[in-house]
C-alpha positions in Angstrom: 27.9 -4.2 39.2 29.4 -2.2 36.3 28.9 1.4 37.3 28.6 2.4 33.6 25.7 0.2 32.8 23.0 2.5 31.3 19.2 2.3 31.3 17.3 0.9 28.4 15.8 4.4 27.9 19.2 5.8 27.2 19.4 3.7 24.0 17.1 6.2 22.4 17.6 6.5 18.6 19.7 9.5 17.5 18.3 12.6 15.9 20.4 12.3 12.8 20.2 15.9 11.7 22.0 16.9 14.9 24.8 14.4 14.0 25.0 16.0 10.6 25.2 19.4 12.3 28.1 18.1 14.5 30.0 16.8 11.4 29.4 20.2 9.8 30.8 22.1 12.7 33.9 19.8 12.7 34.4 20.4 9.0 34.1 24.1 9.4 36.5 24.1 12.4 39.0 22.4 10.1 38.7 25.4 7.7 36.4 23.8 5.1 33.3 25.3 3.7 29.8 23.8 4.4 26.6 24.8 2.6 24.0 24.2 5.3 20.8 22.5 4.0 20.6 20.0 6.8 19.0 21.8 9.7 15.6 23.6 10.1 17.1 26.7 11.6 16.5 30.2 10.2 19.7 32.1 9.2 18.0 35.3 10.5 18.2 36.5 14.1 15.3 37.1 16.4 13.3 40.2 15.7 14.8 43.5 16.8 11.9 43.9 19.3 13.0 40.7 21.0 16.7 41.7 21.1 15.9 45.1 22.6 13.7 43.6 25.3 16.3 41.0 26.2 19.1 43.7 26.5 16.8 45.7 28.7 16.1 42.7 30.9 19.8 41.9 31.2 20.4 45.4 32.5 17.4 45.9 34.7 15.6 42.6 35.5 16.6 40.1 38.3 15.7 37.2 36.0 14.5 34.9 38.7 12.2 31.9 38.3 8.7 32.4 36.8 5.7 30.3 37.7 5.9 26.9 36.0 3.2 27.7 33.5 5.1 30.7 32.3 4.9 34.5 32.7 1.2 35.7 32.7 2.2 38.5 30.3 3.6 36.0 27.8 0.6 33.7 28.1 -1.7 36.7 27.6 0.3 37.7 24.5 0.0 34.2 23.1 -3.7 34.3 23.7 -4.0 37.5 21.8 -1.9 36.0 19.0 -4.6 33.4 18.4 -7.2 36.1 18.3 -5.1 38.0 15.7 -4.0 35.1 13.6 -7.0 32.7 13.7 -9.8 34.9 15.1 -10.4 32.5 18.0 -10.4 32.9 21.7 -7.9 30.8 23.6 -8.1 31.5 27.3 -4.8 32.3 29.2 -5.6 29.5 31.6 -5.3 26.9 28.9 -1.7 27.9 27.8 1.5 26.4 29.1 4.8 28.0 28.2 7.5 25.4 27.6 11.2 25.1 26.9 10.7 24.9 23.1 8.3 22.6 21.3 10.6 19.8 22.5 9.6 20.6 26.0 6.0 20.6 24.8 6.4 17.0 23.5 7.8 15.7 26.8 5.1 17.3 29.0 2.2 16.4 26.7 3.3 12.8 26.1 3.8 12.2 29.8 0.5 13.8 30.7 -1.5 11.9 28.1 -0.2 8.3 27.8 1.1 5.5 30.0 3.7 2.9 29.1 2.3 0.2 26.8 -0.4 2.4 25.2 -0.4 2.7 21.4 0.2 6.1 19.8 0.2 6.7 16.1 2.9 8.8 14.3 2.8 9.7 10.6 5.8 8.7 8.5 7.6 10.5 7.2 7.5 12.7 10.2 9.5 14.5 12.8 11.7 11.7 14.4 11.7 13.0 18.0 8.0 12.3 18.4 8.7 8.6 17.8 12.0 8.6 19.8 10.5 10.4 22.8 7.4 8.1 22.9 9.6 5.0 22.7 11.8 6.3 25.5 8.6 6.7 27.7 7.7 3.0 27.0 4.8 3.9 24.7 4.2 1.7 21.7 4.7 3.8 18.5 2.4 2.9 15.6 3.9 4.1 12.3 1.3 5.4 9.9 2.8 5.6 6.4 1.6 8.4 4.1 3.0 9.0 0.6 2.6 10.8 -2.7 -0.7 9.0 -3.5 -2.4 11.2 -0.9 0.0 14.2 -1.1 1.4 13.0 2.2 -1.9 13.5 4.0 -3.6 11.0 6.2 -7.0 9.7 5.2 -9.7 8.0 7.3 -8.9 4.7 5.6 -5.2 5.1 6.4 -6.0 5.9 10.0 -8.4 3.0 10.3 -5.7 0.6 9.1 -3.5 1.4 12.1 -5.8 -0.4 14.5 -6.8 0.7 18.0 -4.8 3.5 19.5 -4.8 5.8 22.5 -3.4 8.8 20.6 -2.2 10.3 17.4 0.6 12.9 16.8 0.6 14.9 13.6 1.9 18.2 12.3 0.7 20.9 9.9 2.8 22.2 8.2 4.8 19.0 8.4 8.5 18.3 8.8 9.9 16.9 6.5 7.4 17.2 3.7 6.0 20.7 4.1 2.5 19.3 3.8 -0.2 21.7 5.0 -3.5 20.0 6.2 -6.6 21.8 5.0 -9.4 22.6 7.3 -11.3 19.6 5.8 -8.3 17.3 6.5 -8.1 18.5 10.1 -11.9 18.2 10.6 -11.7 14.6 9.3 -8.9 13.7 11.7 -10.7 15.3 14.6 -13.9 13.5 13.8 -12.0 10.2 13.4 -10.3 10.7 16.7 -13.5 11.5 18.5 -15.2 8.4 17.0 -12.3 6.2 18.1 -11.6 7.6 21.5 -8.1 8.9 20.4 -6.4 11.9 21.9 -4.7 14.3 19.4 -1.4 16.1 19.7 -1.1 18.6 16.8 2.3 20.3 16.1 1.8 23.8 14.6 5.3 25.1 15.0 5.6 26.1 11.3 2.4 28.2 11.3 3.2 31.5 9.7 5.5 29.9 7.1 3.2 28.9 4.2 3.3 29.9 0.5 -0.3 29.7 -0.9 -2.6 30.4 2.0 -2.2 30.4 5.8 -2.4 27.2 7.7 -5.5 26.8 9.9 -5.1 25.8 13.5 -7.0 22.7 14.5 -8.3 24.9 17.3 -10.0 27.1 14.8 -11.4 24.1 12.9 -12.9 22.7 16.1 -14.4 26.1 16.9 -15.9 26.6 13.4 -16.5 23.0 12.4 -20.1 23.6 11.2 -21.0 19.9 11.6 -17.8 18.5 10.2 -17.0 17.2 13.7 -19.7 15.3 15.4 -21.2 17.5 18.2 -20.5 16.3 21.7 -17.7 14.0 20.6 -14.8 16.3 20.1 -11.5 14.6 21.0 -9.0 15.8 23.6 -6.6 18.0 21.6 -3.3 19.5 22.6 -1.6 21.9 20.3 2.1 22.8 20.2 3.7 26.0 18.9 7.1 27.5 19.2 9.0 30.7 18.8 11.8 28.8 17.0 10.7 28.9 13.3 8.5 31.9 12.4 10.0 34.1 15.0 13.6 32.9 14.3 14.3 32.1 18.0 15.7 28.5 17.9 18.3 29.0 20.6 16.0 30.8 22.9 14.2 27.5 23.6 10.7 28.8 24.0 7.4 27.3 23.0 3.9 26.6 24.3 1.0 24.2 24.6 -2.7 24.9 24.3 -4.4 22.2 26.4 -7.9 21.3 27.7 -8.5 22.6 31.1 -8.7 19.1 32.5 -5.0 18.6 31.6 -3.7 21.9 33.0 -3.0 20.6 36.5 -1.1 17.5 35.3 0.9 19.6 32.9 1.7 22.2 35.6 2.9 19.5 38.0 5.1 17.9 35.4 6.6 21.2 34.4 7.3 22.1 38.1 9.3 18.9 38.5 11.0 18.6 35.1 12.0 22.1 34.4 10.7 24.4 37.2 10.0 27.1 34.6 11.1 28.1 31.1 14.0 30.5 30.8 12.9 33.9 32.0 15.1 35.9 29.6 13.5 34.0 26.7 10.0 34.6 28.0 10.6 38.3 28.3 11.8 38.3 24.8 8.9 36.2 23.7 6.4 38.9 24.9 8.1 41.3 22.5 8.2 38.8 19.6 4.6 39.6 18.5 5.6 43.2 17.9 8.2 41.9 15.4 5.9 40.5 12.8 7.1 42.7 10.0 10.6 41.2 10.2 9.1 37.7 10.4 7.1 38.3 7.2 10.2 39.5 5.5 11.9 36.2 6.5 9.0 34.2 5.0 9.5 36.2 1.8 13.1 35.0 1.8 12.0 31.4 2.4 9.7 31.8 -0.6 12.6 32.9 -2.7 14.7 30.1 -1.4 12.0 27.6 -2.2 11.9 28.7 -5.8 15.6 28.4 -6.1 15.7 24.9 -4.6 12.7 23.6 -6.6 14.1 24.9 -9.9 17.6 23.7 -9.0 16.5 20.2 -8.0 14.4 19.9 -11.2 17.5 20.9 -13.3 19.5 18.2 -11.4 16.9 15.6 -12.3 15.4 15.3 -8.8 11.7 15.8 -9.5 9.9 13.3 -7.2 9.1 15.8 -4.4 6.5 16.2 -1.7 4.5 19.4 -2.2 6.4 22.0 0.1 3.3 24.1 0.9 4.7 25.2 4.2 7.8 25.1 6.5 11.1 25.3 4.7 11.9 21.7 3.6 11.8 19.7 0.4 11.3 15.9 0.8 13.0 14.3 -2.2 13.0 10.8 -3.6 16.6 10.1 -4.7 16.3 6.4 -5.4 17.3 6.9 -9.0 20.7 8.3 -7.8 21.5 5.2 -5.7 24.0 2.6 -6.9 26.1 -0.3 -5.6 28.7 2.3 -4.4 26.0 4.6 -2.9 23.3 2.2 -1.9 21.3 4.4 0.6 20.5 8.0 1.3 23.0 7.9 4.2 25.9 7.0 1.9 24.7 9.5 -0.7 24.4 12.4 1.9 27.9 11.5 3.2 29.3 11.6 -0.3 27.7 15.0 -1.1 29.1 16.2 2.2 32.6 15.1 1.7 32.9 15.8 -2.1 30.6 18.9 -2.5 30.6 20.4 1.0 26.7 20.2 1.0 25.1 19.1 4.2 21.6 17.5 3.9 19.7 15.1 6.0 19.2 11.4 5.1 15.6 10.4 5.1 16.0 7.5 7.6 15.7 10.2 10.3 12.1 10.7 9.3 10.9 7.3 8.0 12.5 4.1 9.3 10.9 1.9 6.6 11.3 4.0 3.4 13.7 6.8 4.4 16.9 5.2 2.9 15.7 6.4 -0.5 14.8 9.9 0.5 16.6 13.1 1.6 15.4 16.3 3.2 16.7 19.6 2.0 16.3 22.6 4.3 16.0 26.0 2.6 16.0 28.0 5.8 19.4 29.6 5.0 20.4 32.4 2.6 19.5 32.6 -1.1 23.2 32.6 -2.0 23.7 29.3 -0.1 20.7 27.8 -1.9 22.0 29.0 -5.3 25.5 27.6 -4.8 24.3 24.3 -3.5 21.9 23.8 -6.4 24.8 24.6 -8.9 27.0 22.0 -7.2 24.3 19.3 -7.2 23.5 20.0 -10.9 27.2 19.6 -11.8 27.3 16.4 -9.7 24.3 14.8 -11.3 25.7 15.6 -14.8 28.9 13.8 -13.9 27.0 11.0 -12.1 25.0 10.4 -15.3 28.1 10.3 -17.4 29.8 7.8 -15.1 32.4 10.3 -13.8 31.6 9.9 -10.1 
């Protein structure tokens, strides 16, 4: 037997944004400039409170294992955060600390669904939901949403997907920036309860919104006022993360809020798959909630970046955009820029990368069916990066329109 034969699971689809990051690192190592609009990674560091606590821990803490569910002090701080941010009570014994929201996905999907079950995923949407589910042998049901509903699911759209065991969605969304209203979330919860569907709701971009705060589905269920049929509330797991609002991507720290009935399965899975999240990161996470002033300053920068990118794309003739109400992305239809020499978003992104030094992510990462005519711009970087990238794109589209490309 060939010792290098791999499992079917190892044929998981790539996460293309990471491949763009790898190409960017290679280009930079060769001495060439890259303007980073490809990855959803804040350019700002973790709050000073986090860094100070981590330095102290390195000097004075043994940094051994914690319990699999995470440090009680961190779980308590997360519980208090829900009280502060959403005015709801989330008991400590319903919180699981994880190795980032990626770890939340793995634990939750394994705890909820068996191979062969059907689970819906909105498209466009974060590709790792789909890729992880497929790796676990779960049938992924793509649920397309588009500009006609402002990239929001409706009851009719959900009904068209047929019978399912689960549904995964995000608010704010990656890549569209769509924020689901309390009415949207209540509709989805009622639909899920009516159809016996378990919900997984990704809230990792909470805190990064531009008109009004995003509501947690936990708050919606708590204050539904009849919008969700009493006695028929669905099983709901919620993800969040320290990566985005708290600028802690590399710390790999997130959490799940889960029904009490799932806490033992989640704990056993965590014990076996990761033992425990990184202790240094957890100690820093406790201090993150004292760094909100810095985090709000970061959101102000994203708001500035958003204006630069929206104005710049408009001046470049790219006006078919999803409404970026939250997160730090613009989902853009670039089909009018495609040609026989640049037939898909993959080729267009490669062309921009090689000619302009601008790294953006082709839409096929987020939508297998329609993504070849979309790109995702991330504006998580600095205002100067956004300004220069938009100037280069405007120059390129002028030349493109005059046949000079």
